[in-house]
C-alpha positions in Angstrom: 0.0 0.0 0.0 1.3 3.4 -1.0 1.3 6.2 1.5 0.4 9.7 0.5 1.9 12.5 2.3 -0.7 14.6 4.0 0.1 18.3 3.7 0.8 20.0 7.0 -0.5 23.4 7.9 1.6 25.8 6.0 2.4 23.3 3.3 -0.8 23.8 1.4 -0.2 24.8 -2.2 -0.6 28.5 -2.7 1.5 31.5 -3.6 5.2 31.0 -3.3 6.9 32.9 -0.6 10.4 34.3 -1.4 12.8 36.4 0.4 12.9 40.1 -0.8 16.1 39.5 -2.7 14.8 36.5 -4.6 11.5 38.2 -5.2 13.3 41.3 -6.6 15.4 39.2 -9.0 12.3 37.2 -10.1 10.3 40.4 -10.6 13.0 41.9 -12.9 13.0 38.6 -14.9 9.2 38.7 -15.0 9.2 42.3 -16.1 11.7 41.7 -18.8 9.7 38.7 -20.1 6.5 40.9 -20.2 8.1 43.6 -22.3 9.9 41.1 -24.6 6.5 39.3 -25.2 4.9 42.6 -26.2 7.8 43.3 -28.5 7.4 39.9 -30.1 3.7 40.6 -30.7 4.6 43.9 -32.4 7.3 42.1 -34.5 5.0 39.3 -35.6 1.9 41.4 -36.4 1.7 44.5 -38.6 0.6 47.8 -37.1 -2.4 48.9 -39.1 -2.7 52.7 -38.8 -6.4 53.4 -39.5 -6.3 56.9 -37.9 -3.1 58.7 -39.0 -1.6 61.6 -37.1 -3.6 64.8 -38.1 -6.8 62.9 -39.1 -10.2 63.6 -37.5 -11.9 61.1 -35.4 -14.7 59.4 -37.4 -17.5 60.2 -34.8 -16.0 63.3 -33.2 -14.7 65.5 -36.1 -13.4 68.2 -33.7 -10.9 65.7 -32.4 -7.6 65.4 -34.3 -5.2 62.5 -33.7 -1.9 63.9 -32.6 -0.2 60.5 -33.1 -0.8 57.6 -35.4 -3.4 55.3 -33.9 -4.4 51.8 -35.0 -4.2 48.2 -34.0 -2.1 45.1 -34.4 -3.4 43.0 -37.3 -4.3 39.4 -36.4 -4.6 40.0 -32.6 -7.6 40.3 -30.3 -8.1 42.7 -27.4 -10.8 42.6 -24.7 -13.3 44.3 -27.0 -12.9 41.7 -29.7 -11.0 44.0 -32.1 -7.2 44.1 -32.6 -4.9 45.3 -29.8 -5.0 49.1 -29.9 -1.7 50.9 -30.7 -0.5 54.5 -30.4 2.5 54.8 -32.7 5.0 57.5 -31.7 7.9 59.2 -33.6 10.8 57.1 -32.4 12.2 55.0 -35.2 12.3 51.6 -33.4 9.1 49.6 -33.1 9.6 48.8 -29.5 6.8 48.9 -26.9 7.8 51.9 -24.7 4.7 51.8 -22.5 1.2 50.4 -22.1 -1.9 52.3 -21.2 -4.5 50.7 -18.9 -7.8 52.3 -19.7 -11.2 52.2 -18.0 -14.3 53.4 -19.8 -17.1 54.2 -17.4 -19.7 54.6 -20.2 -18.9 51.3 -22.0 -18.0 49.7 -18.6 -14.9 48.0 -20.0 -11.2 47.9 -19.5 -8.6 47.9 -22.3 -4.9 47.8 -22.7 -3.3 50.0 -25.4 0.3 49.6 -26.6 2.5 52.7 -27.0 5.1 51.8 -29.7 8.1 54.0 -30.3 6.8 56.8 -28.1 8.8 59.6 -26.5 8.2 60.6 -22.9 6.1 63.5 -24.1 4.1 61.2 -26.4 3.4 58.8 -23.6 2.0 61.7 -21.5 0.0 62.9 -24.4 -1.6 59.5 -25.2 -2.4 59.0 -21.5 -4.0 62.4 -21.2 -6.2 61.7 -24.3 -7.5 58.5 -22.7 -7.9 60.0 -19.2 -10.8 62.4 -19.8 -14.4 62.5 -18.9 -15.8 59.1 -18.1 -12.5 57.5 -19.1 -9.5 56.9 -16.9 -6.1 55.8 -17.9 -2.7 55.1 -16.4 0.6 54.7 -18.4 3.1 52.1 -17.3 6.4 52.9 -18.9 9.0 50.2 -19.8 11.9 50.4 -17.4 14.8 52.2 -19.2 12.5 53.5 -21.9 11.7 57.2 -22.3 8.8 57.6 -19.9 6.9 60.4 -18.2 8.5 62.0 -15.3 7.0 61.1 -11.9 4.2 63.5 -11.0 4.4 65.2 -7.6 0.9 64.7 -6.2 1.0 67.9 -4.3 2.0 69.9 -7.3 -0.6 68.3 -9.6 -3.4 69.1 -7.1 -2.6 72.7 -7.3 -2.8 73.0 -11.0 
């Protein structure tokens, strides 16, 4: 008869516990893998720019796109369409940031890729998505040009 080890209290499978040093190294590896996977998506799927910089929004003609906007062909986002992309002016097609967007009217959440964006373009794209019933936060790639940290006290006074 085969004996099965009975888990003791504390041995129950669950989240791994690591020391801070191990967790830090693991986190950096995880972060690098995240950004590399996004870059691989961009490399494998063409960016289709259906709203070029300077063009008017199809439903809101007073809005002009300050950057190229489109999607990754052959991909699927949470809304069923291709993954949204803001394309900046940097020559390399590297994901420099992601935007996490919440739309209170549509009651949905989306991720948008910022490809080849400068720090100013990241701030611009985030501000466009963070308006009215929409909220957005930009997560910049470590080491990529990104928005400067905002001093909460200074931003409240503006």
